[in-house]
N, C-alpha and C positions, 0 to 999 in steps of 0.2 A: 286815567289808565293809559299806559303807553302802548302803542301799537308796534308790534315787531314786524320788521320788514323781511320778506322772504325773497332775497335777491337771487336771481339766477345768473347774474354776471360773474364770470370766472376770472375776474381781474383783482389784483391786489394781494392775494394770499398765495405764497409759493407752494404750499402743500395742496391747496385747492387746485391750482394750475396743474401741478404734476399728476394729481389724481384724475384730472380731466383727460389726460393722455394715457396714464398707466393704471387706471383704476380697476383693473381686473387681473386675475392671475396669469392669463395667457400672454399679455403684451410684454411683460418683463421676462417671461420664459423665452419668448421669441428673441428679445434683445440678448438674453443670456446665451442662447444657441448661436447667434451671430458672433457675439463677443468672445465667448470662451470655447465654443465647440466647432467654430469654423463653418457653420452651415450657411449656405448661400442660395440654394435652389428650393423652390416651393415644396417639392416632395421630401426634402430632407427634414422639414419641420414637422412632418406627420408621424412622429414617433408613437408607435402603438402603446408603449408603456405610459405615456402621458395622456393620450386619448383626446387630443384636440380634434374637433370635427373640421372638415374642409371649409365649411362656410364661416366658421369662427376664425380659422386661420386666414382666409382670404380677407375678411373684414379687418383683422388686427394688422396684417401686413399693409393693407391699404391705409389704415389710420397712421401707422408709423411713417409711411411714405408721405402722406398728405400733411403731416405735422413736421416734416423735415428731419425726422430721426433716422430714417433709412432712405435709401434710393433704390430704384428698380430700373434695370437696363437689360437690353437684349444680350444674351451670351454671344460673344463674337464667334465662338467655335460651334454653336448650335443655335441658329436663329429662331428655333421654335421654343427655346427656353429663356427664362429671365433669371438674372442674378440679383439678389438682394444684398445690400451692403449698408453698414452703418455710415452715416454722414459724420462730419465733424461734430455736429450737435449730438448725434447718437454716441459717438466715442467719448464725449464729455460726461456721459453717465458712468464711466469706468470707476471713478472713486466711490460713487454711491453703491455700485454693484459689488465692489470689493468690500465695502463696509458691511453690506448685507451678508456676504459670505463669511466674513470674520465673526459677525454677531451670531449668525445661525450656528456656526461651528462651535462657538462657546456655549450656546444655550440650548441646542437641540441635539440630544444624544444620537439621533438617527441621521443627522446631516452627514453626507459623505463628501469629503473634500480630500483630494490627494495630499498626503502628509508633506511632500516637498512644496506643494503650492501654498499651503497654509503657513509653513515655516518661512518661506520667502516673503509672503505677505506681511508677516509680523516682524521679520528681521530687516528686510530691505524693500519696503513697498514701492519706492520710486523706481527701483530696478525692475520689479515685476510689472509695474504700469508701463514702463518703457518697452519691455519685451512684448507685452500684449498689444500695444499700439503699433509696434513694428509688424507683428503678425497680421494685424488688421489692415495694414497698408495705408 
């Protein structure tokens, strides 16, 4: 009888690695908000329509920072605030995020994507990626 190993090591499998960082709904929504909605300040992520609690938000932002997906720095214009930005590692999620947008728009009748955005994504994805990356700085 073979004994099955229950490995807790998160190495080797790319899906397992990604789920270790993004394995809940909030983390990718925070990435979405930074990437597509220009959110940078803690308070901007607390959208009442989505309902993220402040303790979950703080935890997920901390996880993104500790995993090098985002960075946190003091706002030079207001030293009491912090700015969150995607790092290069975070910006490299753009193709995956756009693929999710495209897939959801095709398969979920309730998905809301601006018509111009989805048309550009499907006609000229490289130009759209370039525009988004310029906006992200």
